[in-house]
VOPAGU-2260 file (C-alpha; in pm, 1 decimal, decimal comma):
REM VOPAGU-2260
SITE   aa  ch    i         X         Y         Z
SITE  UNK   A    0    2119,0    -495,6     211,8
SITE  UNK   A    1    1790,3    -465,7     110,4
SITE  UNK   A    2    1923,2    -672,4    -241,9
SITE  UNK   A    3    1954,2    -988,6     -10,0
SITE  UNK   A    4    1666,7   -1194,8     -42,8
SITE  UNK   A    5    1686,1   -1426,3     238,1
SITE  UNK   A    6    1762,0   -1134,8     441,5
SITE  UNK   A    7    1465,1    -961,6     581,7
SITE  UNK   A    8    1378,7    -610,4     366,6
SITE  UNK   A    9    1531,3    -331,0     542,6
SITE  UNK   A   10    1356,2     -75,6     400,4
SITE  UNK   A   11    1225,0     203,8     587,2
SITE  UNK   A   12     864,4     141,8     517,5
SITE  UNK   A   13     847,3    -196,9     370,2
SITE  UNK   A   14    1060,0    -368,2     608,2
SITE  UNK   A   15     875,2    -262,6     939,5
SITE  UNK   A   16     561,9    -373,7     772,8
SITE  UNK   A   17     703,1    -707,2     615,6
SITE  UNK   A   18     863,8    -795,3     970,7
SITE  UNK   A   19     537,5    -753,4    1130,5
SITE  UNK   A   20     366,5    -983,0     833,5
SITE  UNK   A   21     667,8   -1205,3     876,5
SITE  UNK   A   22     584,8   -1262,3    1229,4
SITE  UNK   A   23     204,7   -1355,3    1151,5
SITE  UNK   A   24     323,7   -1597,8     883,3
SITE  UNK   A   25     575,7   -1770,7    1125,5
SITE  UNK   A   26     275,2   -1746,0    1374,4
SITE  UNK   A   27      27,4   -1974,9    1150,2
SITE  UNK   A   28     334,8   -2202,7    1014,6
SITE  UNK   A   29     399,3   -2291,6    1385,6
SITE  UNK   A   30      66,3   -2347,9    1480,1
SITE  UNK   A   31     -38,3   -2613,9    1160,2
SITE  UNK   A   32     286,1   -2769,0    1226,0
SITE  UNK   A   33     186,2   -2793,0    1577,5
SITE  UNK   A   34    -123,5   -3023,8    1458,1
SITE  UNK   A   35      84,5   -3209,7    1219,0
SITE  UNK   A   36      30,6   -3023,1     857,7
SITE  UNK   A   37     340,2   -2815,2     814,8
SITE  UNK   A   38     261,6   -2713,6     453,6
SITE  UNK   A   39     339,4   -2393,5     281,8
SITE  UNK   A   40      68,7   -2342,3      78,3
SITE  UNK   A   41    -200,1   -2367,8     361,1
SITE  UNK   A   42      14,3   -2144,7     554,9
SITE  UNK   A   43     -48,7   -1903,2     246,1
SITE  UNK   A   44    -444,4   -1932,8     234,6
SITE  UNK   A   45    -465,8   -1843,5     599,8
SITE  UNK   A   46    -211,2   -1620,3     569,5
SITE  UNK   A   47    -398,4   -1438,9     302,9
SITE  UNK   A   48    -721,9   -1482,4     476,9
SITE  UNK   A   49    -587,9   -1337,1     827,4
SITE  UNK   A   50    -430,2   -1009,8     625,0
SITE  UNK   A   51    -784,3    -923,1     436,0
SITE  UNK   A   52    -971,7    -973,6     756,2
SITE  UNK   A   53    -753,2    -681,7     897,2
SITE  UNK   A   54    -745,6    -493,0     581,2
SITE  UNK   A   55   -1154,7    -503,5     595,2
SITE  UNK   A   56   -1206,6    -191,5     756,8
SITE  UNK   A   57   -1036,0     -15,3     474,3
SITE  UNK   A   58   -1179,5    -221,6     205,8
SITE  UNK   A   59   -1533,0    -112,8     360,1
SITE  UNK   A   60   -1428,2     282,8     342,1
SITE  UNK   A   61   -1329,8     284,0     -25,4
SITE  UNK   A   62   -1664,6     118,9    -119,2
SITE  UNK   A   63   -1847,5     338,2     109,5
SITE  UNK   A   64   -1647,7     606,3    -104,1
SITE  UNK   A   65   -1742,2     490,8    -386,0
SITE  UNK   A   66   -2096,4     446,5    -331,8
SITE  UNK   A   67   -2155,5     807,9    -220,6
SITE  UNK   A   68   -1925,8     960,3    -524,5
SITE  UNK   A   69   -2170,6     802,1    -715,3
SITE  UNK   A   70   -2441,8     970,6    -548,7
SITE  UNK   A   71   -2271,0    1306,8    -523,7
SITE  UNK   A   72   -2115,8    1318,6    -868,1
SITE  UNK   A   73   -2454,4    1491,3   -1041,0
SITE  UNK   A   74   -2410,7    1776,2    -812,7
SITE  UNK   A   75   -2065,7    1787,9    -898,6
SITE  UNK   A   76   -2155,1    1838,1   -1245,2
SITE  UNK   A   77   -2389,9    2060,8   -1169,4
SITE  UNK   A   78   -2130,9    2281,0   -1036,9
SITE  UNK   A   79   -1908,8    2255,5   -1299,2
SITE  UNK   A   80   -2166,4    2341,4   -1561,7
SITE  UNK   A   81   -2228,6    2636,0   -1379,0
SITE  UNK   A   82   -1866,4    2768,2   -1393,9
SITE  UNK   A   83   -1837,4    2635,8   -1700,3
SITE  UNK   A   84   -1612,4    2850,9   -1904,1
SITE  UNK   A   85   -1529,4    3135,1   -1633,3
SITE  UNK   A   86   -1209,5    3186,1   -1528,6
SITE  UNK   A   87   -1205,1    3468,6   -1318,6
SITE  UNK   A   88   -1048,3    3432,4    -924,5
SITE  UNK   A   89   -1411,7    3529,4    -779,5
SITE  UNK   A   90   -1569,2    3235,9    -994,2
SITE  UNK   A   91   -1312,8    3011,7    -936,7
SITE  UNK   A   92   -1283,4    3058,1    -551,0
SITE  UNK   A   93   -1683,5    3020,0    -525,8
SITE  UNK   A   94   -1663,4    2696,2    -758,7
SITE  UNK   A   95   -1426,0    2599,5    -486,1
SITE  UNK   A   96   -1616,9    2683,4    -204,4
SITE  UNK   A   97   -1960,8    2493,3    -386,0
SITE  UNK   A   98   -1752,5    2183,1    -429,2
SITE  UNK   A   99   -1614,8    2144,5     -92,7
SITE  UNK   A  100   -1939,6    2179,5      56,7
SITE  UNK   A  101   -2104,8    1878,1    -154,9
SITE  UNK   A  102   -1816,0    1693,0     -22,9
SITE  UNK   A  103   -1876,8    1778,3     334,8
SITE  UNK   A  104   -2232,7    1722,6     249,1
SITE  UNK   A  105   -2155,4    1355,7     186,5
SITE  UNK   A  106   -1881,6    1330,1     455,9
SITE  UNK   A  107   -1596,2    1241,7     155,6
SITE  UNK   A  108   -1273,9    1378,6     109,0
SITE  UNK   A  109   -1145,4    1428,2    -258,1
SITE  UNK   A  110    -852,2    1231,5    -191,2
SITE  UNK   A  111   -1051,5     961,9      42,3
SITE  UNK   A  112   -1020,8     714,0    -194,5
SITE  UNK   A  113    -628,5     781,4    -241,4
SITE  UNK   A  114    -545,4     758,9      93,6
SITE  UNK   A  115    -713,0     411,3     172,0
SITE  UNK   A  116    -460,1     296,5    -117,7
SITE  UNK   A  117    -175,2     476,8     -30,4
SITE  UNK   A  118    -234,9     236,5     342,1
SITE  UNK   A  119    -272,1     -26,1     180,9
SITE  UNK   A  120      57,3     -31,8     -85,3
SITE  UNK   A  121     349,8     -96,9     160,7
SITE  UNK   A  122     108,3    -377,6     327,7
SITE  UNK   A  123      54,0    -528,3      -6,2
SITE  UNK   A  124     424,4    -489,5    -118,2
SITE  UNK   A  125     548,4    -666,1     224,9
SITE  UNK   A  126     305,4    -914,5     148,8
SITE  UNK   A  127     437,5   -1038,6    -141,2
SITE  UNK   A  128     793,1   -1005,0      14,5
SITE  UNK   A  129     712,4   -1251,6     278,2
SITE  UNK   A  130     527,9   -1494,3      56,4
SITE  UNK   A  131     799,4   -1492,0    -226,7
SITE  UNK   A  132    1087,3   -1539,9      48,5
SITE  UNK   A  133     975,0   -1777,0     303,3
SITE  UNK   A  134    1261,5   -1892,0     464,8
SITE  UNK   A  135    1344,0   -1527,7     551,2
SITE  UNK   A  136    1027,3   -1499,9     779,8
SITE  UNK   A  137     959,0   -1883,6     900,2
SITE  UNK   A  138    1233,5   -2032,7    1092,1
SITE  UNK   A  139    1113,7   -2388,4    1050,8
SITE  UNK   A  140    1121,1   -2373,7     685,1
SITE  UNK   A  141    1517,9   -2217,0     739,0
SITE  UNK   A  142    1636,3   -2495,6     939,0
SITE  UNK   A  143    1562,1   -2727,9     650,5
SITE  UNK   A  144    1796,6   -2630,9     530,3
SITE  UNK   A  145    2041,2   -2706,2     781,9
SITE  UNK   A  146    2313,6   -2864,4     851,9
SITE  UNK   A  147    2315,0   -2931,9     478,1
SITE  UNK   A  148    2409,6   -2529,7     376,7
SITE  UNK   A  149    2700,1   -2541,2     658,3
SITE  UNK   A  150    2852,4   -2862,1     539,7
SITE  UNK   A  151    2802,6   -2754,5     164,2
SITE  UNK   A  152    2992,1   -2417,0     242,1
SITE  UNK   A  153    3282,7   -2632,7     374,8
SITE  UNK   A  154    3324,4   -2809,5      54,3
SITE  UNK   A  155    3566,1   -2682,0    -204,8
SITE  UNK   A  156    3360,9   -2606,7    -521,4
SITE  UNK   A  157    3049,4   -2546,1    -379,9
SITE  UNK   A  158    3028,1   -2192,9    -480,0
SITE  UNK   A  159    3098,6   -2237,2    -840,2
SITE  UNK   A  160    2862,0   -2494,7    -840,1
SITE  UNK   A  161    2574,8   -2308,2    -710,6
SITE  UNK   A  162    2674,2   -1999,9    -958,8
SITE  UNK   A  163    2599,9   -2273,3   -1230,8
SITE  UNK   A  164    2221,4   -2284,9   -1136,1
SITE  UNK   A  165    1981,6   -2094,6   -1363,8
SITE  UNK   A  166    1835,7   -1856,4   -1114,4
SITE  UNK   A  167    2236,6   -1802,2    -976,4
SITE  UNK   A  168    2219,7   -1452,2   -1176,4
SITE  UNK   A  169    1960,3   -1321,8    -905,7
SITE  UNK   A  170    2213,4   -1337,9    -668,6
SITE  UNK   A  171    2537,1   -1190,7    -837,7
SITE  UNK   A  172    2554,2    -891,0    -608,9
SITE  UNK   A  173    2554,3   -1123,8    -300,5
SITE  UNK   A  174    2801,0   -1358,3    -419,1
SITE  UNK   A  175    3021,6   -1029,4    -479,1
SITE  UNK   A  176    2941,8    -856,4    -171,7
SITE  UNK   A  177    3229,8    -800,6      48,6
SITE  UNK   A  178    3054,9    -976,5     332,9
SITE  UNK   A  179    3054,3   -1305,5     106,3
SITE  UNK   A  180    3400,6   -1246,1       2,4
SITE  UNK   A  181    3487,7   -1208,0     340,7
SITE  UNK   A  182    3334,9   -1487,0     504,8
SITE  UNK   A  183    3099,1   -1346,6     689,4
SITE  UNK   A  184    2928,3   -1707,0     814,7
SITE  UNK   A  185    2560,0   -1569,5     789,1
SITE  UNK   A  186    2584,4   -1370,2     500,6
SITE  UNK   A  187    2727,1   -1637,4     338,6
SITE  UNK   A  188    2475,8   -1913,4     463,9
SITE  UNK   A  189    2215,2   -1684,4     401,9
SITE  UNK   A  190    2335,1   -1656,1       7,6
SITE  UNK   A  191    2359,4   -2052,6     -18,6
SITE  UNK   A  192    1993,2   -2091,7     137,2
SITE  UNK   A  193    1883,1   -1831,4    -124,5
SITE  UNK   A  194    2016,1   -1993,0    -429,7
SITE  UNK   A  195    1877,8   -2337,8    -276,9
SITE  UNK   A  196    1536,2   -2191,9    -221,7
SITE  UNK   A  197    1505,6   -2122,6    -575,8
SITE  UNK   A  198    1656,5   -2445,9    -703,9
SITE  UNK   A  199    1432,4   -2680,1    -921,0
SITE  UNK   A  200    1423,0   -3053,1    -875,4
SITE  UNK   A  201    1714,0   -3079,0   -1124,3
SITE  UNK   A  202    1949,0   -2918,5   -1040,7
SITE  UNK   A  203    1879,6   -3101,6    -680,2
SITE  UNK   A  204    1949,8   -3407,2    -843,3
SITE  UNK   A  205    2305,1   -3250,8    -973,8
SITE  UNK   A  206    2361,6   -3133,1    -653,5
SITE  UNK   A  207    2350,7   -3482,6    -502,7
SITE  UNK   A  208    2558,7   -3604,0    -786,8
SITE  UNK   A  209    2823,2   -3345,6    -752,4
SITE  UNK   A  210    2819,8   -3409,5    -384,6
SITE  UNK   A  211    2743,8   -3804,2    -335,6
SITE  UNK   A  212    2919,6   -3717,3      28,0
SITE  UNK   A  213    2658,8   -3526,9     124,3
SITE  UNK   A  214    2340,9   -3725,2     -38,1
SITE  UNK   A  215    2223,9   -3811,3     301,2
SITE  UNK   A  216    2204,9   -3428,8     430,1
SITE  UNK   A  217    2085,6   -3347,0      83,5
SITE  UNK   A  218    1792,7   -3621,2      96,8
SITE  UNK   A  219    1702,1   -3512,6     437,7
SITE  UNK   A  220    1658,5   -3142,6     291,5
SITE  UNK   A  221    1465,3   -3231,6     -16,4
SITE  UNK   A  222    1207,0   -3461,0     189,6
SITE  UNK   A  223    1130,0   -3171,3     388,8
SITE  UNK   A  224    1104,8   -2908,7     143,1
SITE  UNK   A  225     907,3   -3142,8     -52,1
SITE  UNK   A  226     675,5   -3206,7     284,0
SITE  UNK   A  227     634,8   -2832,5     327,3
SITE  UNK   A  228     615,7   -2729,8     -30,2
SITE  UNK   A  229     379,0   -3004,6    -183,8
SITE  UNK   A  230      10,3   -2829,9    -167,5
SITE  UNK   A  231    -219,6   -3053,2    -376,5
SITE  UNK   A  232      40,0   -3235,9    -588,5
SITE  UNK   A  233     226,6   -2858,6    -658,4
SITE  UNK   A  234     536,7   -2749,5    -527,7
SITE  UNK   A  235     524,1   -2415,3    -402,7
SITE  UNK   A  236     863,1   -2331,9    -504,0
SITE  UNK   A  237     832,1   -2416,6    -860,1
SITE  UNK   A  238     687,6   -2194,4   -1129,3
SITE  UNK   A  239     377,8   -2337,7   -1330,8
SITE  UNK   A  240     618,5   -2277,5   -1642,1
SITE  UNK   A  241     886,5   -2540,2   -1461,2
SITE  UNK   A  242     622,5   -2773,9   -1371,2
SITE  UNK   A  243     499,0   -2770,7   -1777,2
SITE  UNK   A  244     834,8   -2845,7   -1882,7
SITE  UNK   A  245     930,2   -3107,4   -1689,7
SITE  UNK   A  246     558,2   -3258,3   -1732,3
SITE  UNK   A  247     625,5   -3252,6   -2101,4
SITE  UNK   A  248     940,7   -3445,3   -2063,1
SITE  UNK   A  249     774,5   -3703,5   -1883,7
SITE  UNK   A  250     470,5   -3715,4   -2062,7
SITE  UNK   A  251     246,8   -3673,6   -1743,7
SITE  UNK   A  252     -91,7   -3506,2   -1813,0
SITE  UNK   A  253    -234,1   -3470,8   -1471,5
SITE  UNK   A  254      73,2   -3265,6   -1417,9
SITE  UNK   A  255      59,4   -3044,6   -1703,4
SITE  UNK   A  256    -321,9   -2984,4   -1596,6
SITE  UNK   A  257    -183,8   -2919,0   -1280,5
SITE  UNK   A  258      71,7   -2654,8   -1421,7
SITE  UNK   A  259    -237,6   -2440,2   -1587,7
SITE  UNK   A  260    -480,7   -2516,0   -1276,4
SITE  UNK   A  261    -319,0   -2211,6   -1074,4
SITE  UNK   A  262    -257,8   -1926,8   -1401,0
SITE  UNK   A  263    -643,6   -2047,7   -1506,3
SITE  UNK   A  264    -778,6   -2018,4   -1153,2
SITE  UNK   A  265    -581,0   -1698,4   -1119,1
SITE  UNK   A  266    -747,5   -1528,7   -1420,9
SITE  UNK   A  267   -1128,3   -1646,3   -1352,6
SITE  UNK   A  268   -1099,3   -1537,7    -990,6
SITE  UNK   A  269    -975,6   -1207,9   -1120,8
SITE  UNK   A  270   -1219,6   -1147,7   -1335,8
SITE  UNK   A  271   -1495,4   -1247,6   -1091,2
SITE  UNK   A  272   -1333,8    -997,0    -850,1
SITE  UNK   A  273   -1359,7    -681,2   -1122,6
SITE  UNK   A  274   -1701,9    -809,7   -1232,8
SITE  UNK   A  275   -1807,8    -771,3    -871,2
SITE  UNK   A  276   -1657,6    -386,7    -756,8
SITE  UNK   A  277   -1883,3    -115,4    -828,9
SITE  UNK   A  278   -1861,6       0,5   -1182,5
SITE  UNK   A  279   -1841,6     367,8   -1301,2
SITE  UNK   A  280   -2098,2     484,3   -1566,6
SITE  UNK   A  281   -1935,6     616,5   -1871,1
SITE  UNK   A  282   -2169,6     854,1   -1970,0
SITE  UNK   A  283   -2213,1     998,1   -1642,3
SITE  UNK   A  284   -1942,0    1235,0   -1583,1
SITE  UNK   A  285   -1768,4    1462,3   -1771,6
SITE  UNK   A  286   -1504,7    1427,3   -2055,5
SITE  UNK   A  287   -1233,7    1342,0   -1809,2
SITE  UNK   A  288   -1432,2    1120,1   -1620,6
SITE  UNK   A  289   -1546,5     921,8   -1887,3
SITE  UNK   A  290   -1214,4     886,2   -2034,6
SITE  UNK   A  291   -1102,5     788,2   -1653,1
SITE  UNK   A  292   -1378,5     538,0   -1689,4
SITE  UNK   A  293   -1285,3     408,1   -1986,9
SITE  UNK   A  294    -953,0     333,2   -1886,2
SITE  UNK   A  295   -1017,2     183,6   -1602,7
SITE  UNK   A  296   -1253,5     -35,3   -1805,3
SITE  UNK   A  297    -962,8    -143,4   -2014,0
SITE  UNK   A  298    -735,2    -216,7   -1731,4
SITE  UNK   A  299   -1013,3    -435,1   -1597,2
SITE  UNK   A  300   -1008,1    -619,1   -1907,6
SITE  UNK   A  301    -654,6    -686,2   -1908,4
SITE  UNK   A  302    -594,8    -769,4   -1523,0
SITE  UNK   A  303    -716,8   -1127,5   -1572,5
SITE  UNK   A  304    -497,0   -1171,6   -1870,1
SITE  UNK   A  305    -210,4   -1066,8   -1667,9
SITE  UNK   A  306    -278,3   -1254,4   -1349,0
SITE  UNK   A  307    -258,2   -1537,8   -1563,1
SITE  UNK   A  308      79,4   -1429,0   -1709,6
SITE  UNK   A  309     243,9   -1338,2   -1400,3
SITE  UNK   A  310     125,1   -1669,6   -1207,8
SITE  UNK   A  311     212,3   -1889,9   -1473,5
SITE  UNK   A  312     605,5   -1725,3   -1474,9
SITE  UNK   A  313     603,6   -1683,1   -1077,0
SITE  UNK   A  314     627,1   -1928,0    -783,0
SITE  UNK   A  315     334,9   -2184,9    -768,5
SITE  UNK   A  316     302,3   -1993,9    -376,3
SITE  UNK   A  317     267,8   -1669,8    -515,4
SITE  UNK   A  318     -23,8   -1769,5    -774,6
SITE  UNK   A  319    -219,9   -1948,4    -476,0
SITE  UNK   A  320    -182,5   -1638,5    -304,1
SITE  UNK   A  321    -284,4   -1437,7    -582,4
SITE  UNK   A  322    -594,0   -1698,1    -614,8
SITE  UNK   A  323    -677,7   -1705,4    -256,5
SITE  UNK   A  324    -670,0   -1338,1    -258,0
SITE  UNK   A  325    -890,2   -1295,6    -546,3
SITE  UNK   A  326   -1157,0   -1524,9    -355,7
SITE  UNK   A  327   -1146,5   -1350,1     -65,2
SITE  UNK   A  328   -1180,4   -1022,7    -239,6
SITE  UNK   A  329   -1510,0   -1141,3    -423,2
SITE  UNK   A  330   -1642,7   -1276,2     -82,8
SITE  UNK   A  331   -1569,7    -931,6      88,4
SITE  UNK   A  332   -1741,3    -762,1    -209,4
SITE  UNK   A  333   -2044,1    -947,9    -193,1
SITE  UNK   A  334   -2081,9    -910,6     188,7
SITE  UNK   A  335   -2004,2    -512,1     179,2
SITE  UNK   A  336   -2230,7    -435,9    -150,4
SITE  UNK   A  337   -2499,8    -616,3      69,9
SITE  UNK   A  338   -2431,4    -385,5     356,4
SITE  UNK   A  339   -2358,4     -45,1     176,5
SITE  UNK   A  340   -2720,7    -123,9     -29,0
SITE  UNK   A  341   -2916,4    -147,6     273,3
SITE  UNK   A  342   -2704,1     203,0     425,9
SITE  UNK   A  343   -2999,1     468,2     405,4
SITE  UNK   A  344   -2762,3     703,2     267,2
SITE  UNK   A  345   -2996,5     991,3     325,0
SITE  UNK   A  346   -2920,3     944,9     686,1
SITE  UNK   A  347   -2554,5     900,0     590,6
SITE  UNK   A  348   -2551,9    1279,4     437,2
SITE  UNK   A  349   -2813,4    1411,7     741,8
SITE  UNK   A  350   -2544,7    1282,2     988,6
SITE  UNK   A  351   -2269,9    1438,9     778,3
SITE  UNK   A  352   -2435,8    1785,0     753,9
SITE  UNK   A  353   -2481,3    1759,9    1109,8
SITE  UNK   A  354   -2068,2    1743,6    1149,0
SITE  UNK   A  355   -1996,4    1997,5     914,9
SITE  UNK   A  356   -2229,5    2233,8    1107,1
SITE  UNK   A  357   -2010,5    2171,9    1384,6
SITE  UNK   A  358   -1702,9    2219,0    1248,3
SITE  UNK   A  359   -1797,5    2518,1    1109,1
SITE  UNK   A  360   -1918,9    2664,3    1407,8
SITE  UNK   A  361   -1570,5    2537,4    1618,2
SITE  UNK   A  362   -1362,6    2724,9    1311,6
SITE  UNK   A  363   -1631,3    3046,9    1356,7
SITE  UNK   A  364   -1516,5    3032,5    1736,8
SITE  UNK   A  365   -1154,2    3018,4    1669,8
SITE  UNK   A  366   -1124,1    3309,8    1395,1
SITE  UNK   A  367   -1342,3    3508,4    1684,8
SITE  UNK   A  368   -1092,2    3417,9    1963,9
SITE  UNK   A  369    -842,4    3551,1    1701,1
SITE  UNK   A  370   -1020,2    3843,5    1609,9
SITE  UNK   A  371   -1028,3    3957,8    1976,1
SITE  UNK   A  372    -656,3    3886,6    2057,2
SITE  UNK   A  373    -567,2    4107,1    1726,7
SITE  UNK   A  374    -773,8    4362,8    1855,2
SITE  UNK   A  375    -573,4    4327,5    2173,4
SITE  UNK   A  376    -269,8    4321,1    1997,1
SITE  UNK   A  377    -328,5    4606,1    1788,0
SITE  UNK   A  378    -429,3    4805,6    2115,2
SITE  UNK   A  379     -92,8    4744,9    2272,1
SITE  UNK   A  380      82,3    4831,3    1963,6
SITE  UNK   A  381    -110,6    5180,7    1975,3
SITE  UNK   A  382      24,5    5237,2    2369,6
SITE  UNK   A  383     341,1    5128,9    2326,2
SITE  UNK   A  384     368,1    5409,0    1964,0
SITE  UNK   A  385     220,1    5655,5    2151,7
SITE  UNK   A  386     429,4    5619,5    2426,2
SITE  UNK   A  387     756,9    5646,1    2218,9
SITE  UNK   A  388     609,1    5945,4    2045,2
SITE  UNK   A  389     838,1    6276,7    2153,1
SITE  UNK   A  390     621,2    6490,3    2389,0
SITE  UNK   A  391     726,1    6775,5    2200,4
SITE  UNK   A  392     546,4    6724,4    1850,2
SITE  UNK   A  393     196,5    6854,6    1788,4
SITE  UNK   A  394     -92,4    6634,4    1800,0
SITE  UNK   A  395    -118,5    6621,3    1429,6
SITE  UNK   A  396     228,3    6533,5    1409,8
SITE  UNK   A  397     213,8    6272,9    1682,0
SITE  UNK   A  398     -86,4    6141,2    1474,5
SITE  UNK   A  399     125,5    6084,1    1155,3
SITE  UNK   A  400     395,4    5943,9    1337,8
SITE  UNK   A  401     190,2    5686,2    1455,8
SITE  UNK   A  402      16,1    5645,3    1160,0
SITE  UNK   A  403     323,9    5558,2     983,9
SITE  UNK   A  404     463,3    5338,0    1246,9
SITE  UNK   A  405     139,3    5114,5    1256,5
SITE  UNK   A  406     168,8    5065,5     893,2
SITE  UNK   A  407     529,3    4998,1     889,5
SITE  UNK   A  408     466,0    4723,9    1175,8
SITE  UNK   A  409     221,6    4598,2     953,0
SITE  UNK   A  410     381,0    4551,8     643,5
SITE  UNK   A  411     728,0    4439,6     789,3
SITE  UNK   A  412     550,2    4169,6    1023,8
SITE  UNK   A  413     761,9    3870,8    1015,2
SITE  UNK   A  414     563,2    3577,6     794,3
SITE  UNK   A  415     411,3    3350,4    1036,5
SITE  UNK   A  416     432,1    3602,9    1386,4
SITE  UNK   A  417     161,9    3699,7    1585,2
SITE  UNK   A  418     163,7    4053,9    1413,0
SITE  UNK   A  419     148,0    3891,7    1063,1
SITE  UNK   A  420    -165,0    3666,0    1218,7
SITE  UNK   A  421    -316,5    3927,9    1381,4
SITE  UNK   A  422    -308,2    4154,2    1028,6
SITE  UNK   A  423    -461,7    3902,7     857,2
SITE  UNK   A  424    -772,6    3865,2    1083,8
SITE  UNK   A  425    -796,1    4253,1    1105,5
SITE  UNK   A  426    -826,1    4279,4     742,9
SITE  UNK   A  427   -1056,4    3991,7     707,8
SITE  UNK   A  428   -1316,3    4158,1     988,0
SITE  UNK   A  429   -1231,6    4514,1     783,7
SITE  UNK   A  430   -1335,0    4363,2     464,9
SITE  UNK   A  431   -1655,0    4194,5     594,2
SITE  UNK   A  432   -1757,7    4469,2     777,0
SITE  UNK   A  433   -1756,0    4700,1     456,6
């Protein structure tokens, strides 16, 4: 069912997140509808602001990680130089220990930045899902298609007519689905709304011409959708590419300018956003780090161009979100940069060292408890083994039998068992006491 565009996403990860974001979008649209300005463009801007405010803590953590990474990189490079060319096991272990100590000193994890991105990715994907399919998540917008959809379903030849729309190939699976063929009401309704939601102005006109008996319902739906979709003269449901083609036919210079406004704004705001982000010095790291920094710089140069291309071909609503998101990120970046610049890095390091010290003390306490338990367990094994030895044996034979039974138990301890853990602690203690 996840291929149905109108039906809410049913994925195990994206689905629940999209549903939650859909509630936020519907709530925003409900409020602006109550105050008399039910507009999808305005709802998208407010929705973007709310989402980025919710993501602010993650963004701050990510930028803080970048700042601390830049500070600790020289120390990491010194460790790498120190052990350069040393591939023996002791050297590798020592290098790992020293590297971990540096990360602990600065209070960050090697995977810290990746974790923040992994958390944000499902949110961003779900966000696109909601904005791209507004009727699936905003009941008020979906209601605009009724009663037209129900009446259109009852009309002979309506399915074949909708299949002729330019965007109908997106919904081939839905038309062929057994629920559609079997006439499941909700499924058929959703499919009709999906197609009509992506229909162009010319296709709405052709629909009215071919089903003139439904002209009143068609006009009612079109008027409501225009009221919802029109934002500063642009329809949020049409792509700038489509708007440009229509404007070129009518010769409207204003519409041509409007058609390119969102892609251009997307590129400019994305460029500003990239410039405000912390940049890594390409000569401060090793060859691998420098290569990664160069790749990131290239990607940052390509991103504004990609933003313009995507926003030109996608519905204007998606482009508006892209622009609003870049503006909000830029504002956030300015505020975060000021906050981080005021931050006393030495104080942060001191606090992190205290935390690392407490963790080490706690780990030592756990190790001591395990060692005590291992000793107790060994004594129990000793007593049990000695009791089981035949009384008719000499003392030397008893000692040899006990030694062999203990070695057998140690070698054949089940992985993960208490005996295996006790053996590990015993070996560790013996090694350190030598």
